[in-house]
PQR file with spaces between the fields and no chain letter, atoms N, CA, C, O and H, PARSE charges and radii, in Angstrom:
ATOM       1  N    MET     1     -72.990  100.893   18.214 -0.4000 1.5000
ATOM       2  CA   MET     1     -73.463  101.682   16.510 -0.0000 2.0000
ATOM       3  C    MET     1     -74.680  102.076   17.661  0.5500 1.7000
ATOM       4  O    MET     1     -75.028  101.556   18.721 -0.5500 1.4000
ATOM       5  N    THR     2     -75.169  103.356   16.827 -0.4000 1.5000
ATOM       6  CA   THR     2     -76.516  103.737   17.637 -0.0000 2.0000
ATOM       7  C    THR     2     -77.381  103.900   15.920  0.5500 1.7000
ATOM       8  O    THR     2     -77.108  104.335   14.801 -0.5500 1.4000
ATOM       9  H    THR     2     -74.886  103.778   15.966  0.4000 1.0000
ATOM      10  N    PHE     3     -78.582  103.209   16.664 -0.4000 1.5000
ATOM      11  CA   PHE     3     -79.722  103.031   15.486 -0.0000 2.0000
ATOM      12  C    PHE     3     -81.076  103.877   16.235  0.5500 1.7000
ATOM      13  O    PHE     3     -81.706  103.854   17.292 -0.5500 1.4000
ATOM      14  H    PHE     3     -78.804  102.856   17.573  0.4000 1.0000
ATOM      15  N    SER     4     -81.055  104.522   15.106 -0.4000 1.5000
ATOM      16  CA   SER     4     -82.255  105.806   14.828 -0.0000 2.0000
ATOM      17  C    SER     4     -83.055  105.603   13.603  0.5500 1.7000
ATOM      18  O    SER     4     -82.604  105.113   12.568 -0.5500 1.4000
ATOM      19  H    SER     4     -80.543  104.541   14.247  0.4000 1.0000
ATOM      20  N    LEU     5     -84.184  105.979   13.768 -0.4000 1.5000
ATOM      21  CA   LEU     5     -84.972  106.139   12.536 -0.0000 2.0000
ATOM      22  C    LEU     5     -85.513  107.707   12.427  0.5500 1.7000
ATOM      23  O    LEU     5     -86.365  107.977   11.581 -0.5500 1.4000
ATOM      24  H    LEU     5     -84.550  106.377   14.609  0.4000 1.0000
ATOM      25  N    ASP     6     -84.956  108.789   13.365 -0.4000 1.5000
ATOM      26  CA   ASP     6     -85.200  109.717   13.776 -0.0000 2.0000
ATOM      27  C    ASP     6     -85.526  111.126   12.362  0.5500 1.7000
ATOM      28  O    ASP     6     -86.275  112.093   12.227 -0.5500 1.4000
ATOM      29  H    ASP     6     -84.263  108.570   14.052  0.4000 1.0000
ATOM      30  N    ASP     7     -84.530  110.498   11.638 -0.4000 1.5000
ATOM      31  CA   ASP     7     -84.553  111.521   10.185 -0.0000 2.0000
ATOM      32  C    ASP     7     -85.585  110.965    9.323  0.5500 1.7000
ATOM      33  O    ASP     7     -86.095  111.530    8.355 -0.5500 1.4000
ATOM      34  H    ASP     7     -83.922  109.713   11.747  0.4000 1.0000
ATOM      35  N    LYS     8     -85.847  109.772    9.780 -0.4000 1.5000
ATOM      36  CA   LYS     8     -86.917  109.077    8.377 -0.0000 2.0000
ATOM      37  C    LYS     8     -87.956  110.047    8.080  0.5500 1.7000
ATOM      38  O    LYS     8     -87.733  111.170    8.532 -0.5500 1.4000
ATOM      39  H    LYS     8     -85.432  109.313   10.565  0.4000 1.0000
ATOM      40  N    THR     9     -89.190  109.871    7.340 -0.4000 1.5000
ATOM      41  CA   THR     9     -90.137  110.425    6.818 -0.0000 2.0000
ATOM      42  C    THR     9     -91.069  109.216    6.773  0.5500 1.7000
ATOM      43  O    THR     9     -90.678  108.114    6.388 -0.5500 1.4000
ATOM      44  H    THR     9     -89.372  108.958    6.973  0.4000 1.0000
ATOM      45  N    ILE    10     -92.164  109.431    7.130 -0.4000 1.5000
ATOM      46  CA   ILE    10     -93.264  108.466    6.984 -0.0000 2.0000
ATOM      47  C    ILE    10     -94.738  109.542    6.430  0.5500 1.7000
ATOM      48  O    ILE    10     -94.920  110.760    6.405 -0.5500 1.4000
ATOM      49  H    ILE    10     -92.482  110.326    7.443  0.4000 1.0000
ATOM      50  N    ASP    11     -95.401  108.588    6.123 -0.4000 1.5000
ATOM      51  CA   ASP    11     -96.394  109.163    5.581 -0.0000 2.0000
ATOM      52  C    ASP    11     -97.967  109.023    6.674  0.5500 1.7000
ATOM      53  O    ASP    11     -98.405  107.903    6.937 -0.5500 1.4000
ATOM      54  H    ASP    11     -95.253  107.600    6.144  0.4000 1.0000
ATOM      55  N    VAL    12     -98.589  110.166    7.150 -0.4000 1.5000
ATOM      56  CA   VAL    12     -99.274  110.143    7.939 -0.0000 2.0000
ATOM      57  C    VAL    12    -101.013  110.221    7.608  0.5500 1.7000
ATOM      58  O    VAL    12    -101.267  111.327    7.131 -0.5500 1.4000
ATOM      59  H    VAL    12     -98.233  111.076    6.937  0.4000 1.0000
ATOM      60  N    PRO    13    -101.974  109.547    7.707 -0.5600 1.5000
ATOM      61  CA   PRO    13    -102.905  109.981    7.038  0.2800 2.0000
ATOM      62  C    PRO    13    -103.989  110.594    8.341  0.5500 1.7000
ATOM      63  O    PRO    13    -103.884  110.440    9.558 -0.5500 1.4000
ATOM      64  N    CYS    14    -104.917  111.247    7.628 -0.4000 1.5000
ATOM      65  CA   CYS    14    -105.614  111.953    8.826 -0.0000 2.0000
ATOM      66  C    CYS    14    -106.425  111.155    8.930  0.5500 1.7000
ATOM      67  O    CYS    14    -106.811  110.337    8.095 -0.5500 1.4000
ATOM      68  H    CYS    14    -105.001  111.371    6.639  0.4000 1.0000
ATOM      69  N    GLY    15    -106.878  111.389   10.355 -0.4000 1.5000
ATOM      70  CA   GLY    15    -108.294  110.457   10.640 -0.0000 2.0000
ATOM      71  C    GLY    15    -109.348  110.454   10.129  0.5500 1.7000
ATOM      72  O    GLY    15    -110.128  109.532    9.886 -0.5500 1.4000
ATOM      73  H    GLY    15    -106.565  112.054   11.034  0.4000 1.0000
ATOM      74  N    LYS    16    -109.403  111.793    9.905 -0.4000 1.5000
ATOM      75  CA   LYS    16    -111.095  112.129    9.556 -0.0000 2.0000
ATOM      76  C    LYS    16    -111.397  111.869    7.549  0.5500 1.7000
ATOM      77  O    LYS    16    -112.212  111.248    6.867 -0.5500 1.4000
ATOM      78  H    LYS    16    -108.770  112.541   10.103  0.4000 1.0000
ATOM      79  N    CYS    17    -110.087  112.845    7.258 -0.4000 1.5000
ATOM      80  CA   CYS    17    -110.147  113.130    5.555 -0.0000 2.0000
ATOM      81  C    CYS    17    -109.278  112.112    5.020  0.5500 1.7000
ATOM      82  O    CYS    17    -109.586  111.905    3.847 -0.5500 1.4000
ATOM      83  H    CYS    17    -109.425  113.349    7.812  0.4000 1.0000
ATOM      84  N    GLY    18    -108.392  111.450    5.373 -0.4000 1.5000
ATOM      85  CA   GLY    18    -107.281  111.000    4.838 -0.0000 2.0000
ATOM      86  C    GLY    18    -106.513  111.439    4.443  0.5500 1.7000
ATOM      87  O    GLY    18    -105.725  110.807    3.740 -0.5500 1.4000
ATOM      88  H    GLY    18    -108.141  111.619    6.326  0.4000 1.0000
ATOM      89  N    GLN    19    -106.381  112.626    4.681 -0.4000 1.5000
ATOM      90  CA   GLN    19    -104.756  113.265    3.599 -0.0000 2.0000
ATOM      91  C    GLN    19    -103.692  113.120    4.170  0.5500 1.7000
ATOM      92  O    GLN    19    -103.629  113.474    5.347 -0.5500 1.4000
ATOM      93  H    GLN    19    -107.022  113.139    5.252  0.4000 1.0000
ATOM      94  N    LYS    20    -102.705  112.642    3.619 -0.4000 1.5000
ATOM      95  CA   LYS    20    -101.298  112.461    3.977 -0.0000 2.0000
ATOM      96  C    LYS    20    -100.433  113.612    4.708  0.5500 1.7000
ATOM      97  O    LYS    20    -100.265  114.749    4.267 -0.5500 1.4000
ATOM      98  H    LYS    20    -102.756  112.355    2.662  0.4000 1.0000
ATOM      99  N    SER    21    -100.118  113.292    5.448 -0.4000 1.5000
ATOM     100  CA   SER    21     -98.930  114.082    5.324 -0.0000 2.0000
ATOM     101  C    SER    21     -97.592  113.594    5.771  0.5500 1.7000
ATOM     102  O    SER    21     -97.544  112.504    6.340 -0.5500 1.4000
ATOM     103  H    SER    21    -100.256  112.369    5.806  0.4000 1.0000
ATOM     104  N    LYS    22     -96.435  114.321    5.566 -0.4000 1.5000
ATOM     105  CA   LYS    22     -95.051  113.666    5.469 -0.0000 2.0000
ATOM     106  C    LYS    22     -94.985  114.238    7.021  0.5500 1.7000
ATOM     107  O    LYS    22     -95.704  115.096    7.531 -0.5500 1.4000
ATOM     108  H    LYS    22     -96.474  115.207    5.104  0.4000 1.0000
ATOM     109  N    GLU    23     -93.792  113.421    7.667 -0.4000 1.5000
ATOM     110  CA   GLU    23     -93.583  113.811    9.024 -0.0000 2.0000
ATOM     111  C    GLU    23     -92.280  113.040    9.738  0.5500 1.7000
ATOM     112  O    GLU    23     -92.590  111.921   10.147 -0.5500 1.4000
ATOM     113  H    GLU    23     -93.207  112.723    7.253  0.4000 1.0000
ATOM     114  N    THR    24     -91.279  113.308    9.905 -0.4000 1.5000
ATOM     115  CA   THR    24     -90.206  112.886   10.445 -0.0000 2.0000
ATOM     116  C    THR    24     -90.741  111.947   11.790  0.5500 1.7000
ATOM     117  O    THR    24     -91.719  112.264   12.468 -0.5500 1.4000
ATOM     118  H    THR    24     -91.027  114.218    9.573  0.4000 1.0000
ATOM     119  N    ILE    25     -90.030  110.926   11.993 -0.4000 1.5000
ATOM     120  CA   ILE    25     -89.755  110.173   12.960 -0.0000 2.0000
ATOM     121  C    ILE    25     -90.034  111.102   14.120  0.5500 1.7000
ATOM     122  O    ILE    25     -91.124  111.321   14.648 -0.5500 1.4000
ATOM     123  H    ILE    25     -89.236  110.669   11.442  0.4000 1.0000
ATOM     124  N    ARG    26     -88.720  111.665   14.453 -0.4000 1.5000
ATOM     125  CA   ARG    26     -88.266  112.541   15.767 -0.0000 2.0000
ATOM     126  C    ARG    26     -89.523  113.511   16.079  0.5500 1.7000
ATOM     127  O    ARG    26     -90.087  113.581   17.171 -0.5500 1.4000
ATOM     128  H    ARG    26     -87.834  111.487   14.024  0.4000 1.0000
ATOM     129  N    ARG    27     -89.855  114.248   14.917 -0.4000 1.5000
ATOM     130  CA   ARG    27     -90.948  114.869   15.077 -0.0000 2.0000
ATOM     131  C    ARG    27     -92.428  114.266   15.914  0.5500 1.7000
ATOM     132  O    ARG    27     -92.931  114.885   16.852 -0.5500 1.4000
ATOM     133  H    ARG    27     -89.396  114.191   14.030  0.4000 1.0000
ATOM     134  N    LEU    28     -92.912  113.134   15.445 -0.4000 1.5000
ATOM     135  CA   LEU    28     -94.170  112.331   15.806 -0.0000 2.0000
ATOM     136  C    LEU    28     -93.402  111.747   17.170  0.5500 1.7000
ATOM     137  O    LEU    28     -94.204  111.543   18.082 -0.5500 1.4000
ATOM     138  H    LEU    28     -92.503  112.631   14.684  0.4000 1.0000
ATOM     139  N    LYS    29     -92.100  111.456   17.476 -0.4000 1.5000
ATOM     140  CA   LYS    29     -92.142  111.050   18.749 -0.0000 2.0000
ATOM     141  C    LYS    29     -91.999  112.042   19.975  0.5500 1.7000
ATOM     142  O    LYS    29     -92.119  111.553   21.098 -0.5500 1.4000
ATOM     143  H    LYS    29     -91.450  111.622   16.735  0.4000 1.0000
ATOM     144  N    THR    30     -91.779  113.260   19.862 -0.4000 1.5000
ATOM     145  CA   THR    30     -91.890  114.619   20.487 -0.0000 2.0000
ATOM     146  C    THR    30     -92.809  115.536   20.474  0.5500 1.7000
ATOM     147  O    THR    30     -92.859  116.413   21.336 -0.5500 1.4000
ATOM     148  H    THR    30     -91.682  113.657   18.949  0.4000 1.0000
ATOM     149  N    ASN    31     -93.824  115.419   19.281 -0.4000 1.5000
ATOM     150  CA   ASN    31     -95.126  116.066   19.245 -0.0000 2.0000
ATOM     151  C    ASN    31     -95.960  115.125   18.662  0.5500 1.7000
ATOM     152  O    ASN    31     -96.123  115.528   17.510 -0.5500 1.4000
ATOM     153  H    ASN    31     -93.783  114.707   18.580  0.4000 1.0000
ATOM     154  N    PRO    32     -96.476  114.267   18.792 -0.5600 1.5000
ATOM     155  CA   PRO    32     -97.094  113.177   18.262  0.2800 2.0000
ATOM     156  C    PRO    32     -98.898  113.443   17.620  0.5500 1.7000
ATOM     157  O    PRO    32     -99.560  112.642   16.961 -0.5500 1.4000
ATOM     158  N    ASP    33     -99.416  115.211   18.233 -0.4000 1.5000
ATOM     159  CA   ASP    33    -100.650  115.238   17.402 -0.0000 2.0000
ATOM     160  C    ASP    33    -100.338  116.036   16.490  0.5500 1.7000
ATOM     161  O    ASP    33     -99.514  116.938   16.646 -0.5500 1.4000
ATOM     162  H    ASP    33     -98.878  115.861   18.768  0.4000 1.0000
ATOM     163  N    LEU    34    -100.902  115.826   15.518 -0.4000 1.5000
ATOM     164  CA   LEU    34    -100.864  116.211   14.087 -0.0000 2.0000
ATOM     165  C    LEU    34    -101.943  117.169   14.090  0.5500 1.7000
ATOM     166  O    LEU    34    -102.759  117.174   15.012 -0.5500 1.4000
ATOM     167  H    LEU    34    -101.571  115.094   15.391  0.4000 1.0000
ATOM     168  N    THR    35    -102.026  118.219   12.839 -0.4000 1.5000
ATOM     169  CA   THR    35    -103.080  119.399   12.719 -0.0000 2.0000
ATOM     170  C    THR    35    -103.057  118.930   10.912  0.5500 1.7000
ATOM     171  O    THR    35    -102.118  118.936   10.116 -0.5500 1.4000
ATOM     172  H    THR    35    -101.363  118.214   12.090  0.4000 1.0000
ATOM     173  N    CYS    36    -104.624  118.521   10.716 -0.4000 1.5000
ATOM     174  CA   CYS    36    -104.607  118.274    9.228 -0.0000 2.0000
ATOM     175  C    CYS    36    -104.468  119.678    8.357  0.5500 1.7000
ATOM     176  O    CYS    36    -104.943  120.704    8.846 -0.5500 1.4000
ATOM     177  H    CYS    36    -105.387  118.517   11.362  0.4000 1.0000
ATOM     178  N    ARG    37    -104.032  119.706    7.493 -0.4000 1.5000
ATOM     179  CA   ARG    37    -103.861  121.042    6.809 -0.0000 2.0000
ATOM     180  C    ARG    37    -105.044  120.939    5.234  0.5500 1.7000
ATOM     181  O    ARG    37    -105.072  121.624    4.212 -0.5500 1.4000
ATOM     182  H    ARG    37    -103.647  118.873    7.096  0.4000 1.0000
ATOM     183  N    SER    38    -105.934  119.699    5.716 -0.4000 1.5000
ATOM     184  CA   SER    38    -106.696  120.047    4.527 -0.0000 2.0000
ATOM     185  C    SER    38    -108.343  120.306    5.411  0.5500 1.7000
ATOM     186  O    SER    38    -109.274  120.990    4.985 -0.5500 1.4000
ATOM     187  H    SER    38    -105.912  119.143    6.547  0.4000 1.0000
ATOM     188  N    CYS    39    -108.313  119.730    6.375 -0.4000 1.5000
ATOM     189  CA   CYS    39    -109.692  119.949    7.253 -0.0000 2.0000
ATOM     190  C    CYS    39    -109.360  120.300    8.556  0.5500 1.7000
ATOM     191  O    CYS    39    -110.367  120.249    9.261 -0.5500 1.4000
ATOM     192  H    CYS    39    -107.557  119.175    6.721  0.4000 1.0000
ATOM     193  N    GLY    40    -108.245  120.676    9.245 -0.4000 1.5000
ATOM     194  CA   GLY    40    -108.261  121.145   10.813 -0.0000 2.0000
ATOM     195  C    GLY    40    -108.148  119.853   11.876  0.5500 1.7000
ATOM     196  O    GLY    40    -107.720  120.098   13.004 -0.5500 1.4000
ATOM     197  H    GLY    40    -107.426  120.718    8.672  0.4000 1.0000
ATOM     198  N    ALA    41    -108.569  118.325   11.488 -0.4000 1.5000
ATOM     199  CA   ALA    41    -108.980  117.975   12.589 -0.0000 2.0000
ATOM     200  C    ALA    41    -107.282  117.402   13.027  0.5500 1.7000
ATOM     201  O    ALA    41    -106.312  117.340   12.271 -0.5500 1.4000
ATOM     202  H    ALA    41    -108.917  118.126   10.572  0.4000 1.0000
ATOM     203  N    ILE    42    -107.348  117.085   14.298 -0.4000 1.5000
ATOM     204  CA   ILE    42    -105.995  116.556   15.080 -0.0000 2.0000
ATOM     205  C    ILE    42    -106.235  115.052   14.942  0.5500 1.7000
ATOM     206  O    ILE    42    -107.221  114.511   15.443 -0.5500 1.4000
ATOM     207  H    ILE    42    -108.136  117.136   14.912  0.4000 1.0000
ATOM     208  N    THR    43    -105.157  114.293   14.137 -0.4000 1.5000
ATOM     209  CA   THR    43    -104.734  113.384   14.836 -0.0000 2.0000
ATOM     210  C    THR    43    -103.689  112.762   15.578  0.5500 1.7000
ATOM     211  O    THR    43    -102.573  112.908   15.079 -0.5500 1.4000
ATOM     212  H    THR    43    -104.357  114.733   13.730  0.4000 1.0000
ATOM     213  N    ALA    44    -103.756  112.039   16.742 -0.4000 1.5000
ATOM     214  CA   ALA    44    -102.862  111.717   18.038 -0.0000 2.0000
ATOM     215  C    ALA    44    -102.646  110.183   17.259  0.5500 1.7000
ATOM     216  O    ALA    44    -103.386  109.267   16.901 -0.5500 1.4000
ATOM     217  H    ALA    44    -104.662  111.920   17.147  0.4000 1.0000
ATOM     218  N    VAL    45    -100.953  110.527   17.220 -0.4000 1.5000
ATOM     219  CA   VAL    45    -100.163  109.035   16.587 -0.0000 2.0000
ATOM     220  C    VAL    45     -99.849  108.581   18.038  0.5500 1.7000
ATOM     221  O    VAL    45    -100.156  109.316   18.976 -0.5500 1.4000
ATOM     222  H    VAL    45    -100.352  111.270   17.510  0.4000 1.0000
ATOM     223  N    LYS    46     -99.385  107.664   18.194 -0.4000 1.5000
ATOM     224  CA   LYS    46     -99.034  106.717   19.520 -0.0000 2.0000
ATOM     225  C    LYS    46     -97.533  106.645   19.290  0.5500 1.7000
ATOM     226  O    LYS    46     -97.110  105.839   18.463 -0.5500 1.4000
ATOM     227  H    LYS    46     -99.135  107.066   17.432  0.4000 1.0000
ATOM     228  N    ALA    47     -96.888  107.251   19.809 -0.4000 1.5000
ATOM     229  CA   ALA    47     -95.448  107.674   19.991 -0.0000 2.0000
ATOM     230  C    ALA    47     -94.429  106.703   20.814  0.5500 1.7000
ATOM     231  O    ALA    47     -93.206  106.565   20.797 -0.5500 1.4000
ATOM     232  H    ALA    47     -97.232  107.907   20.481  0.4000 1.0000
ATOM     233  N    ASP    48     -95.644  106.002   21.649 -0.4000 1.5000
ATOM     234  CA   ASP    48     -94.669  105.285   22.665 -0.0000 2.0000
ATOM     235  C    ASP    48     -94.490  103.812   21.578  0.5500 1.7000
ATOM     236  O    ASP    48     -93.524  103.049   21.597 -0.5500 1.4000
ATOM     237  H    ASP    48     -96.638  106.114   21.663  0.4000 1.0000
ATOM     238  N    GLU    49     -95.670  103.703   20.705 -0.4000 1.5000
ATOM     239  CA   GLU    49     -95.306  102.546   19.563 -0.0000 2.0000
ATOM     240  C    GLU    49     -94.583  102.832   18.812  0.5500 1.7000
ATOM     241  O    GLU    49     -94.224  101.923   18.064 -0.5500 1.4000
ATOM     242  H    GLU    49     -96.455  104.322   20.690  0.4000 1.0000
ATOM     243  N    ILE    50     -94.100  103.941   18.637 -0.4000 1.5000
ATOM     244  CA   ILE    50     -93.045  104.535   17.551 -0.0000 2.0000
ATOM     245  C    ILE    50     -91.477  104.042   17.793  0.5500 1.7000
ATOM     246  O    ILE    50     -90.566  103.587   17.101 -0.5500 1.4000
ATOM     247  H    ILE    50     -94.391  104.679   19.245  0.4000 1.0000
ATOM     248  N    ARG    51     -91.727  104.448   19.359 -0.4000 1.5000
ATOM     249  CA   ARG    51     -90.552  103.773   20.336 -0.0000 2.0000
ATOM     250  C    ARG    51     -90.609  102.675   20.295  0.5500 1.7000
ATOM     251  O    ARG    51     -89.459  102.278   20.107 -0.5500 1.4000
ATOM     252  H    ARG    51     -92.466  104.818   19.921  0.4000 1.0000
ATOM     253  N    ALA    52     -91.432  101.671   20.372 -0.4000 1.5000
ATOM     254  CA   ALA    52     -91.126  100.015   20.427 -0.0000 2.0000
ATOM     255  C    ALA    52     -90.976   99.707   19.204  0.5500 1.7000
ATOM     256  O    ALA    52     -90.365   98.655   19.011 -0.5500 1.4000
ATOM     257  H    ALA    52     -92.366  101.994   20.526  0.4000 1.0000
ATOM     258  N    ALA    53     -91.319  100.256   18.334 -0.4000 1.5000
ATOM     259  CA   ALA    53     -90.777  100.124   17.014 -0.0000 2.0000
ATOM     260  C    ALA    53     -89.595   99.706   16.674  0.5500 1.7000
ATOM     261  O    ALA    53     -89.229   98.570   16.369 -0.5500 1.4000
ATOM     262  H    ALA    53     -91.815  101.110   18.490  0.4000 1.0000
ATOM     263  N    GLU    54     -88.878  100.912   16.757 -0.4000 1.5000
ATOM     264  CA   GLU    54     -87.568  101.587   16.834 -0.0000 2.0000
ATOM     265  C    GLU    54     -86.873  100.545   17.743  0.5500 1.7000
ATOM     266  O    GLU    54     -85.765  100.188   17.343 -0.5500 1.4000
ATOM     267  H    GLU    54     -89.175  101.834   17.005  0.4000 1.0000
ATOM     268  N    GLN    55     -87.344   99.964   18.952 -0.4000 1.5000
ATOM     269  CA   GLN    55     -86.386   99.804   19.736 -0.0000 2.0000
ATOM     270  C    GLN    55     -85.905   97.802   19.743  0.5500 1.7000
ATOM     271  O    GLN    55     -84.936   97.151   20.132 -0.5500 1.4000
ATOM     272  H    GLN    55     -88.244  100.254   19.278  0.4000 1.0000
ATOM     273  N    ALA    56     -87.574   97.407   18.907 -0.4000 1.5000
ATOM     274  CA   ALA    56     -87.526   96.291   18.424 -0.0000 2.0000
ATOM     275  C    ALA    56     -86.572   95.862   17.146  0.5500 1.7000
ATOM     276  O    ALA    56     -85.993   94.778   17.076 -0.5500 1.4000
ATOM     277  H    ALA    56     -88.361   97.936   18.591  0.4000 1.0000
ATOM     278  N    ILE    57     -86.516   96.823   16.224 -0.4000 1.5000
ATOM     279  CA   ILE    57     -85.903   96.785   14.924 -0.0000 2.0000
ATOM     280  C    ILE    57     -84.209   97.078   15.852  0.5500 1.7000
ATOM     281  O    ILE    57     -83.511   96.114   15.537 -0.5500 1.4000
ATOM     282  H    ILE    57     -86.987   97.704   16.281  0.4000 1.0000
ATOM     283  N    LYS    58     -83.493   97.903   16.697 -0.4000 1.5000
ATOM     284  CA   LYS    58     -82.184   97.596   16.814 -0.0000 2.0000
ATOM     285  C    LYS    58     -82.313   96.612   17.653  0.5500 1.7000
ATOM     286  O    LYS    58     -81.366   96.735   18.429 -0.5500 1.4000
ATOM     287  H    LYS    58     -84.059   98.686   16.953  0.4000 1.0000
ATOM     288  N    GLU    59     -83.018   95.580   17.993 -0.4000 1.5000
ATOM     289  CA   GLU    59     -82.788   94.380   19.176 -0.0000 2.0000
ATOM     290  C    GLU    59     -82.714   93.489   17.855  0.5500 1.7000
ATOM     291  O    GLU    59     -81.766   92.705   17.895 -0.5500 1.4000
ATOM     292  H    GLU    59     -83.788   95.480   17.362  0.4000 1.0000
ATOM     293  N    ALA    60     -83.253   93.438   17.042 -0.4000 1.5000
ATOM     294  CA   ALA    60     -83.257   92.598   15.721 -0.0000 2.0000
ATOM     295  C    ALA    60     -81.846   92.911   15.189  0.5500 1.7000
ATOM     296  O    ALA    60     -80.947   92.149   15.544 -0.5500 1.4000
ATOM     297  H    ALA    60     -84.023   94.075   17.009  0.4000 1.0000
ATOM     298  N    LEU    61     -81.565   93.879   14.428 -0.4000 1.5000
ATOM     299  CA   LEU    61     -79.985   94.170   14.470 -0.0000 2.0000
ATOM     300  C    LEU    61     -79.048   93.368   14.952  0.5500 1.7000
ATOM     301  O    LEU    61     -78.459   92.412   14.448 -0.5500 1.4000
ATOM     302  H    LEU    61     -82.296   94.498   14.139  0.4000 1.0000
ATOM     303  N    ASP    62     -78.973   93.932   16.111 -0.4000 1.5000
ATOM     304  CA   ASP    62     -77.914   93.501   17.457 -0.0000 2.0000
ATOM     305  C    ASP    62     -77.970   92.011   17.287  0.5500 1.7000
ATOM     306  O    ASP    62     -76.909   91.437   17.041 -0.5500 1.4000
ATOM     307  H    ASP    62     -79.451   94.709   16.521  0.4000 1.0000
ATOM     308  N    ASN    63     -79.204   91.234   17.398 -0.4000 1.5000
ATOM     309  CA   ASN    63     -78.768   89.724   16.933 -0.0000 2.0000
ATOM     310  C    ASN    63     -78.419   89.224   15.698  0.5500 1.7000
ATOM     311  O    ASN    63     -77.836   88.157   15.505 -0.5500 1.4000
ATOM     312  H    ASN    63     -80.066   91.700   17.598  0.4000 1.0000
ATOM     313  N    ILE    64     -78.867   90.193   14.673 -0.4000 1.5000
ATOM     314  CA   ILE    64     -77.978   89.728   13.576 -0.0000 2.0000
ATOM     315  C    ILE    64     -76.631   89.659   13.453  0.5500 1.7000
ATOM     316  O    ILE    64     -75.962   88.772   12.922 -0.5500 1.4000
ATOM     317  H    ILE    64     -79.340   91.060   14.829  0.4000 1.0000
ATOM     318  N    ARG    65     -76.241   90.771   14.040 -0.4000 1.5000
ATOM     319  CA   ARG    65     -74.646   91.605   14.167 -0.0000 2.0000
ATOM     320  C    ARG    65     -74.027   89.972   15.047  0.5500 1.7000
ATOM     321  O    ARG    65     -73.215   89.109   14.713 -0.5500 1.4000
ATOM     322  H    ARG    65     -76.783   91.492   14.471  0.4000 1.0000
ATOM     323  N    LYS    66     -74.824   90.153   16.155 -0.4000 1.5000
ATOM     324  CA   LYS    66     -74.185   88.833   17.129 -0.0000 2.0000
ATOM     325  C    LYS    66     -73.883   87.516   16.469  0.5500 1.7000
ATOM     326  O    LYS    66     -72.984   86.717   16.733 -0.5500 1.4000
ATOM     327  H    LYS    66     -75.483   90.854   16.426  0.4000 1.0000
ATOM     328  N    ALA    67     -75.118   87.443   15.272 -0.4000 1.5000
ATOM     329  CA   ALA    67     -74.998   85.949   14.585 -0.0000 2.0000
ATOM     330  C    ALA    67     -73.973   85.990   13.547  0.5500 1.7000
ATOM     331  O    ALA    67     -73.457   84.906   13.271 -0.5500 1.4000
ATOM     332  H    ALA    67     -75.848   88.092   15.058  0.4000 1.0000
ATOM     333  N    LEU    68     -73.557   87.072   12.888 -0.4000 1.5000
ATOM     334  CA   LEU    68     -72.549   87.020   11.688 -0.0000 2.0000
ATOM     335  C    LEU    68     -71.106   86.942   12.434  0.5500 1.7000
ATOM     336  O    LEU    68     -70.244   86.681   11.595 -0.5500 1.4000
ATOM     337  H    LEU    68     -73.976   87.952   13.112  0.4000 1.0000
ATOM     338  N    ARG    69     -70.511   87.098   13.875 -0.4000 1.5000
ATOM     339  CA   ARG    69     -69.684   86.993   14.421 -0.0000 2.0000
ATOM     340  C    ARG    69     -69.056   85.742   14.470  0.5500 1.7000
ATOM     341  O    ARG    69     -68.033   85.591   15.139 -0.5500 1.4000
ATOM     342  H    ARG    69     -71.211   87.309   14.557  0.4000 1.0000
């Protein structure tokens, strides 16, 4: 079973004004720089941390599946 959060959306706050933007995980992994629609500031999301969190969740789910066998 393939695990992916790519289609899930999260609110990302602007680093300058705090205005939140809804973005998909897929978009953040492929293009981590967000331009705020309110103030124009660029917020850089750490895409490698998103990938690492997704991998950790996948591993935890695999461990649960193994434990339930």
